[in-house]
Steps between C-alpha positions, in 0.01 A plus 500: 500500500743634757648840421835346595472287181468802275807598298471878540291793624327538162349152537371593846334815365341303216369243752334771709372671185337173381341456844352851498360458148293207635334722763144598410485862391875541429549611141868573458821474702822688449837493665595843632836625369744696718418811295124456557564436869688830535227691316220343706687561828535866400130524406399339831723744693342795316151363567568460872384848600215520251137455596389144435137423405405847624541384860853582615871480425612168357742253661545204266658250738413210268715621210779597743508140627481351150802705394706370793484156339757344268251417222212719381218431258201705394173348389184642351157391607142516379178512701513123562813535713430443870665768711683410821300490820431850636612732629674612182462867589546634854453860611717612789489825697703588805644145504156340519305307238186705428385328179541183299346303218330172581322216325140564395370240743671683790322833439197387703725493810528880483168606341307564822789637707478881529879521537554382140434652161489268198596594144464194276734250665704768679427548871592816697502518878338841564578487872875475435512767229353762730772469761800478268701777347737499209461402139344165416739251340370237260710184532511233229639208703711213367302181455622140522474290186502123454705367209387143556782250496762739366766510769575868547480718810394845613228516233307827512240672283463875457255724318667791317412867528325658202821643342674158519194326359485749212876463434473120473189517280670742261844335500357155428193596295246371751144602433377791714172396658331533840436126488872419468768543764864444573672332791865456589638179651836469670678198643840363596646174382554241770860424586587161349751280677778360284 
């Protein structure tokens, strides 16, 4: 169905919500209110200078991009949800990428290289960290997302900081568990010709 055939914005949000609920590992989907959006933007701003994952100051570019969109949804996931292709976490220092997460099958590329240190699926370039100065910055980048045949544009996925994740879980009674996560999805409606 073309989004141009929908009667109003609520129908569009329900269409996207129904699509997301069919994705393996997605448990619940909610439409973010203006009040929630303001609270989450404030929480993300406060989290910006905090240390993220014990590695460096956070810069959640994914959520920033999501919140530039006209429509915003949040969805909860379980361990069956397939994360976007890495990198989902990038460490920057002095304007250079010094670390990133990668797929498990890519780790072997770096295992025997003395310039790299591996921590799980996170890879650090030791050669670059020695020469750089300044605080490390942990970037959570925006990720593209495919909504199938739903005709919308500028679709982007973002992973929230811990305070935003906790706010959503508490506000909407989502179970707190290390096996469950939250993502935010933003998109713009296509312009329909009359």
